[in-house]
C-alpha positions as CSV (number, residue, x, y, z in Angstrom):
1,X,69.4,-43.0,7.3
2,X,70.3,-40.6,5.3
3,X,70.4,-41.1,1.6
4,X,74.6,-41.1,1.1
5,X,74.5,-43.8,3.9
6,X,71.7,-45.8,2.0
7,X,73.8,-45.4,-1.4
8,X,77.3,-46.3,0.5
9,X,75.2,-49.4,2.1
10,X,74.3,-50.8,-1.6
11,X,77.4,-49.9,-3.1
12,X,79.0,-52.2,-0.4
13,X,76.5,-55.1,-1.2
14,X,76.8,-54.9,-4.8
15,X,80.6,-54.6,-5.1
16,X,82.1,-56.3,-1.9
17,X,85.3,-57.3,-3.2
18,X,86.6,-53.7,-4.8
19,X,90.2,-52.7,-4.1
20,X,92.6,-50.8,-5.8
21,X,92.8,-51.9,-9.5
22,X,96.4,-51.0,-9.8
23,X,98.9,-53.4,-8.8
24,X,102.0,-51.9,-6.3
25,X,103.9,-53.0,-3.7
26,X,105.4,-49.6,-2.6
27,X,104.2,-46.0,-2.5
28,X,106.6,-44.9,-5.3
29,X,105.3,-47.8,-7.6
30,X,101.6,-46.4,-6.8
31,X,102.9,-42.8,-7.6
32,X,104.3,-44.1,-10.9
33,X,101.3,-46.4,-11.8
34,X,99.0,-43.7,-11.1
35,X,100.7,-40.9,-13.4
36,X,100.7,-43.5,-15.8
37,X,97.0,-44.1,-15.6
38,X,96.1,-40.8,-16.7
39,X,93.6,-41.6,-19.7
40,X,94.6,-45.2,-19.9
41,X,93.0,-48.2,-18.6
42,X,94.4,-49.8,-15.5
43,X,94.5,-53.2,-17.0
44,X,97.1,-51.6,-19.2
45,X,99.2,-49.9,-16.7
46,X,99.4,-53.1,-15.0
47,X,100.7,-54.4,-17.6
48,X,103.3,-52.1,-18.6
49,X,104.4,-51.7,-14.6
50,X,104.6,-55.5,-14.4
51,X,107.5,-55.2,-16.9
52,X,108.8,-52.1,-15.6
53,X,109.2,-52.6,-12.1
54,X,111.0,-55.8,-13.0
55,X,114.2,-53.2,-12.9
56,X,113.1,-49.9,-12.5
57,X,110.9,-49.6,-9.3
58,X,112.7,-47.2,-6.9
59,X,113.7,-43.8,-7.4
60,X,117.4,-44.7,-7.8
61,X,116.5,-47.5,-10.5
62,X,114.4,-45.0,-12.1
63,X,116.9,-42.1,-12.8
64,X,119.0,-44.7,-14.6
65,X,116.7,-44.1,-17.8
66,X,116.7,-41.3,-19.8
67,X,113.2,-39.8,-20.9
68,X,113.4,-41.5,-24.3
69,X,114.4,-44.7,-22.7
70,X,111.4,-44.6,-20.1
71,X,109.1,-43.2,-23.0
72,X,109.6,-46.2,-25.3
73,X,108.8,-48.6,-22.3
74,X,105.5,-46.9,-21.6
75,X,104.4,-46.0,-24.9
76,X,101.4,-48.0,-25.1
77,X,99.7,-46.3,-22.2
78,X,99.6,-43.0,-24.6
79,X,100.4,-39.4,-23.4
80,X,104.0,-41.4,-23.0
81,X,106.1,-38.4,-23.5
82,X,104.5,-35.9,-20.8
83,X,104.0,-39.2,-18.6
84,X,107.9,-39.9,-18.8
85,X,108.8,-36.2,-18.4
86,X,106.7,-35.9,-15.1
87,X,107.9,-39.3,-13.4
88,X,111.5,-38.8,-14.2
89,X,111.0,-35.0,-12.6
90,X,109.1,-36.1,-9.8
91,X,111.8,-38.6,-8.9
92,X,114.4,-35.9,-9.2
93,X,112.3,-34.1,-6.7
94,X,111.9,-37.0,-4.6
95,X,115.8,-37.9,-4.4
96,X,116.7,-34.1,-3.7
97,X,114.1,-33.2,-1.1
98,X,112.5,-36.3,0.4
99,X,115.6,-38.6,0.9
100,X,113.9,-40.7,-2.0
101,X,110.6,-41.6,-0.1
102,X,107.5,-40.7,-1.5
103,X,105.8,-38.3,0.9
104,X,102.7,-38.8,3.0
105,X,101.0,-35.5,2.7
106,X,98.6,-33.8,0.3
107,X,100.8,-30.6,0.3
108,X,104.1,-32.1,-0.5
109,X,102.6,-34.4,-3.0
110,X,101.3,-31.8,-5.0
111,X,104.6,-30.1,-5.5
112,X,105.7,-33.2,-7.2
113,X,105.5,-32.5,-11.1
114,X,102.7,-34.4,-12.6
115,X,101.0,-34.9,-9.3
116,X,97.5,-33.4,-9.1
117,X,94.8,-34.0,-6.3
118,X,93.2,-36.9,-7.9
119,X,96.8,-38.7,-8.2
120,X,97.9,-37.5,-4.5
121,X,94.6,-38.6,-2.8
122,X,95.2,-42.0,-4.5
123,X,98.7,-42.3,-3.2
124,X,97.4,-41.2,0.2
125,X,94.5,-43.3,0.3
126,X,95.9,-46.8,-1.0
127,X,99.8,-46.4,-0.2
128,X,99.5,-44.9,3.3
129,X,95.8,-45.5,4.6
130,X,94.8,-42.0,4.9
131,X,91.5,-40.7,4.6
132,X,91.4,-39.2,1.3
133,X,88.8,-39.3,-1.7
134,X,90.3,-39.4,-5.2
135,X,87.8,-37.9,-8.1
136,X,88.4,-39.4,-11.2
137,X,86.1,-39.2,-14.4
138,X,84.2,-41.9,-12.8
139,X,84.0,-40.6,-9.5
140,X,82.9,-37.5,-10.8
141,X,80.2,-38.5,-13.2
142,X,78.6,-41.2,-10.4
143,X,78.7,-38.3,-7.7
144,X,77.0,-35.6,-9.7
145,X,74.3,-38.4,-11.2
146,X,73.4,-39.9,-7.9
147,X,73.4,-36.5,-6.4
148,X,75.3,-37.1,-3.4
149,X,78.0,-34.4,-4.2
150,X,77.1,-32.1,-7.3
151,X,79.8,-29.7,-8.8
152,X,81.3,-28.5,-11.9
153,X,84.8,-29.2,-10.7
154,X,86.6,-32.6,-9.7
155,X,87.5,-30.1,-6.3
156,X,84.0,-29.4,-5.6
157,X,82.9,-32.9,-6.0
158,X,85.6,-34.0,-3.7
159,X,84.5,-31.6,-1.0
160,X,81.0,-32.9,-1.3
161,X,81.9,-36.5,-1.0
162,X,84.2,-35.8,2.3
163,X,80.7,-34.5,3.7
164,X,78.2,-37.0,2.4
165,X,80.6,-40.1,3.8
166,X,82.5,-40.8,7.2
167,X,85.8,-39.7,7.0
168,X,87.1,-43.7,7.8
169,X,84.9,-44.7,4.5
170,X,86.4,-42.2,2.0
171,X,89.3,-44.3,0.1
172,X,86.8,-47.2,0.2
173,X,84.1,-45.1,-1.2
174,X,86.3,-44.2,-4.0
175,X,86.9,-47.5,-5.2
176,X,83.2,-48.4,-4.9
177,X,82.2,-45.5,-7.2
178,X,84.5,-45.9,-9.6
179,X,83.1,-49.9,-9.8
180,X,79.7,-48.5,-10.2
181,X,80.9,-46.2,-13.0
182,X,82.7,-48.8,-15.1
183,X,80.1,-51.8,-14.1
184,X,76.8,-49.7,-14.4
185,X,76.9,-46.1,-14.4
186,X,78.7,-45.7,-17.6
187,X,79.2,-42.2,-19.7
188,X,77.2,-43.3,-22.2
189,X,73.9,-45.4,-22.1
190,X,74.0,-46.1,-18.2
191,X,72.3,-49.4,-17.1
192,X,69.5,-47.5,-14.9
193,X,67.0,-50.6,-15.1
194,X,69.6,-52.9,-13.6
195,X,70.9,-50.3,-11.3
196,X,70.3,-51.0,-7.6
197,X,70.6,-47.6,-6.6
198,X,68.2,-46.4,-9.0
199,X,65.6,-45.6,-6.6
200,X,68.1,-43.0,-4.6
201,X,69.9,-41.6,-7.7
202,X,68.4,-37.9,-9.0
203,X,69.7,-38.6,-12.7
204,X,67.2,-41.5,-12.8
205,X,64.4,-40.3,-10.4
206,X,64.2,-36.6,-11.7
207,X,66.2,-36.5,-14.8
208,X,69.0,-34.2,-13.9
């Protein structure tokens, strides 16, 4: 069994109940929630969207709001002015070019304002069940430390993970790596002595 397979197996055993931490019921809700999640906790985003989506959970409803009105509703998530602008600009494009539907390809998702590869991959994997790995700060850090996908940019790490893990496991692996980054492999003072992956980790065994 290769190193990546052993790590994946251990992650599954360590975090058996892992799933997308953002609450959503439609692709559009997940798109909005993921845009909001930049430099903000999923817990905070879920609090915001829990209220926001009661009235404004479709493109048509969202476009009833001005940037300022939406900004007030999402203010506690940080960077709210940029996020409000991007959410409404993306929603305008969805209405104008995609019949109000969130597209299910990486190429089309990346056309939307405020949508980068991470956001696009989150939507593809979780809303549409397509094979995709979103590389956020946790995934980037854990992948580099473990040595399964090293790189100086999220794009390089994403490609490395796509080679390391079976395609059908990409979306699930994303959640497992996030869980590990939050629970044990923190940015500061990682809990290496408690980590079941330590024997296979380059950071722990080689000091990389």
